C-alpha positions in Angstrom: 97.3 127.3 139.6 96.0 130.4 138.0 93.6 131.6 135.3 96.0 130.3 132.7 95.1 126.8 133.8 91.6 127.3 132.4 93.0 129.0 129.3 93.5 125.7 127.5 90.0 124.6 128.5 88.7 127.9 126.9 90.7 127.4 123.8 89.4 123.8 123.3 85.8 124.7 124.1 86.0 127.7 121.8 87.3 125.5 119.0 84.5 123.0 119.6 81.9 125.7 119.6 83.4 127.6 116.6 83.7 130.8 118.6 86.7 131.8 120.6 86.5 132.4 124.4 88.6 135.3 125.7 89.6 135.6 129.3 89.7 139.2 130.7 90.9 140.1 134.2 88.9 143.1 135.3 88.5 145.0 138.6 84.8 144.1 139.1 83.0 146.2 141.7 82.4 144.6 145.0 79.8 143.8 146.0 78.8 142.3 142.7 79.5 139.3 140.5 83.0 137.9 140.6 82.7 136.9 137.0 80.7 137.5 133.8 80.2 135.6 130.6 79.4 137.9 127.8 78.4 136.3 124.5 78.8 138.1 121.3 78.2 136.8 117.8 81.9 136.3 117.1 83.6 135.8 120.4 82.6 135.1 124.0 84.3 137.0 126.9 84.7 135.7 130.5 85.5 138.6 132.7 86.8 137.7 136.1 87.8 139.5 139.2 91.4 140.6 139.0 91.5 141.6 142.7 91.5 138.1 144.2 93.6 135.0 144.5 94.7 132.9 141.6 92.7 129.9 143.0 89.6 132.0 143.2 90.1 133.3 139.7 90.4 129.8 138.4 87.1 128.9 140.2 85.3 132.0 138.7 86.4 131.1 135.2 85.4 127.4 135.7 82.0 128.6 137.0 81.4 130.8 134.0 82.4 127.9 131.7 79.9 125.9 133.6 77.2 128.2 132.4 78.5 127.9 128.8 78.8 124.1 128.9 75.4 123.7 130.5 73.8 125.7 127.7 72.5 128.5 129.9 71.3 131.6 128.2 70.6 135.1 129.3 67.4 137.3 128.9 66.9 141.0 128.7 67.3 143.5 131.6 68.6 147.0 132.2 72.0 147.8 133.8 73.0 151.2 132.5 76.0 151.4 134.9 77.5 148.3 133.3 77.3 149.8 129.9 79.6 152.5 131.1 82.0 150.0 132.5 82.2 148.1 129.3 81.8 150.7 126.4 83.4 148.4 123.8 80.8 145.6 124.3 77.3 146.1 122.8 74.8 146.9 125.6 72.5 144.0 124.7 75.3 141.5 125.3 76.2 142.9 128.7 72.5 143.0 129.6 71.9 139.4 128.8 75.1 138.3 130.7 74.1 140.3 133.8 70.6 139.0 134.0 72.0 135.6 134.9 72.4 136.7 138.4 68.5 136.7 138.6 68.3 133.0 137.6 66.9 130.3 139.8 69.4 128.6 142.0 69.2 125.4 139.8 71.3 127.0 137.1 73.9 128.4 139.6 74.1 124.9 141.2 74.5 123.3 137.8 77.3 125.8 136.9 79.0 125.1 140.3 78.8 121.4 139.6 80.4 121.7 136.2 83.1 124.0 137.7 83.9 121.4 140.3 84.2 118.7 137.7 86.4 120.9 135.5 88.7 121.9 138.5 88.9 118.2 139.8 89.8 117.0 136.3 92.4 119.7 135.8 94.0 118.7 139.2 94.1 115.0 138.3 95.6 115.8 134.9 98.4 117.9 136.5 99.3 114.9 138.7 99.3 112.3 135.8 102.5 112.3 134.0 103.5 108.9 132.8 106.9 108.5 131.0 106.2 107.0 127.6 109.6 105.2 127.4 108.4 101.8 128.4 105.8 99.6 126.6 103.8 99.4 129.9 103.8 103.2 130.2 102.7 103.6 126.6 99.9 101.1 127.1 98.8 103.0 130.2 98.9 106.3 128.3 96.8 104.8 125.4 94.3 103.5 127.9 94.0 106.9 129.5 94.1 108.8 126.3 90.4 109.6 126.3 90.6 110.6 129.9 93.6 112.9 129.4 91.8 114.6 126.4 88.9 115.6 128.6 87.8 118.7 126.6 
């Protein structure tokens, strides 16, 4: 599994929200956040640590999606060094995203819970592949249809 496993979730969530979600691997400085969600008026970016395992990247992306799905927002702050790292992204968007690291732990726990649910659901769907050749299999697929289309 890798970040592309969350790409379909991003595509569907972006379509539902009316704003695309772009995944960007980036060599984020350590220590620091492993991922960032940067919202702009026309597109949202999820930057994730490129210098880690695929499984960790998937978790980072799912965590940032957890913030989006949970309706978390950012507030103002001042991180001049990050503006230099992301010159193509307006400073106020970077500032709002980075302030999330100062949130109370409730929001981080909520994002982790959503990430866990997303990753568990993705793992289940990878394992469920029913052949649709028999009437019994078609009925099972119809019954699971809502479950398979989880986002």
